[in-house]
N, C-alpha and C positions, 0 to 999 in steps of 0.2 A: 636539688640545685635548680630545677626548672621553676619551682615556686619562688625561690629567692630571686631569680632573674626577673620573673614577672613582677614581683613586688617592688624591686628596685626600679625597674623600668616604669612602673606606674607612678612611683614617688617622683622620679626624675621628670616624667611627663607633666605632672602637676606643677612642679617647680619651674620648669622651662616655659610652660604656657603662661603662668602668672608673670614671670619675669619678661618674657617676650612681648606680651600685650602691654605691659607697663612701659616698656621702651618705645613701643609703637604709638601709644595713644596719650601718654602723660608727657607734658612739656618737660624738657630737661631741667629747667630752673626749679620746677616743682619737685622733680625726682631728687635733685641735689639737696633740697631743703628737708626731705623726709628723714634723712639720717646722715651722720658723719661718714658712714661707709659708702654712701652714694654720691659723694662729691666728685668722684672720678668722671661722672657724666659730663661735667663742665670742660673736660679735656678733649672731648670729641664733638664733632659737628653733629647737628640734628640728623642729617642724612645717614651718617655713620651709625648713630644709635638706632635708627629705624632699620638699617640693614642687619645689625646685630640682633635686634628683636625679631625680625622676620626669619633669620636663620635659626634662632632658638625655637620659634614656633614650628618651623618645618622639621627640625630635629626632634622635637617633642612628639609631633604627629608620627614621624618615622619610627619612633621607639615602640609604638603600640599598634597602629593601624594596619601595617602590612601583615603582621602576624595574626591579628584578629580576623582579617578578611581572607587570609591565606593567599594573597596575591603578592608575589615577589618578596617572600620573607627575608631574603638576603639584605633587604634594605634596613632591617632592624640593627644589625651590627654596624652597617655603614653609617646609619644615623648616629649611633653611639660614638663612632670614631669622629664624626664631624663635631659633635658636642664636646668630645674630649679635646679637640683642637681649639675650640672656642674657650674652654676652661683653661687650657695651657696658656693662651694669650691673656686671660684674666689673671692667672697667677703671676705671670711675668710683669704685667702692669701693676699689680698690687705690690710686688717686691720693689719695683722701681720707685713707687710712691712711698715706700716705707710703711705700708699698712700691714703690720705683721699679724694682727688678730684676724683680719679678713682673708689673709693668705691661707690660713688653716681651713676656713669654710670653703673657699674656692678649691683648695687642694682636695678636700673631701668629696666635692662634686666631681672633680677630675677623676678621683679614684673610683667612684661609683660608675661613672660613664665608661671608664676603661674596663671595669669588671663586667659590665653588660656586653661590651664589645668582645672581650676575650671569651666570655661565657657563651655568647651566641655564635661566635666563629668556631670555637674549638671544643668547649666543654659540653654544651648542650645545644647544638645547632637545631634549627627547625628542619625537619626532613620533609621533602615534597611529596 
């Protein structure tokens, strides 16, 4: 179980770092032109996108760094909970926009972050 939690946390860290840095440093018009699934960025102000990107980066760092350093490892499941909340908002937004294919992808990320949160809170917590 511990290996699965570390593997999923590593995968999610890579995904959220990539996504977060994209929202922070790529103009939203360019993001919207990259794919049809990215047109949602035009519904948000640039400041809101930057806030979402910053939260994704903080969550990604929180999935790995506290456990690696052994400093406040309780932050790992808390970061996973925060990312799960972000993905819950993403799923709701996709449903409202009628983007059924991308709802499945966002729902998958939501399930993975919830798995890490539950796993690190209850199934395989870090012991101090």
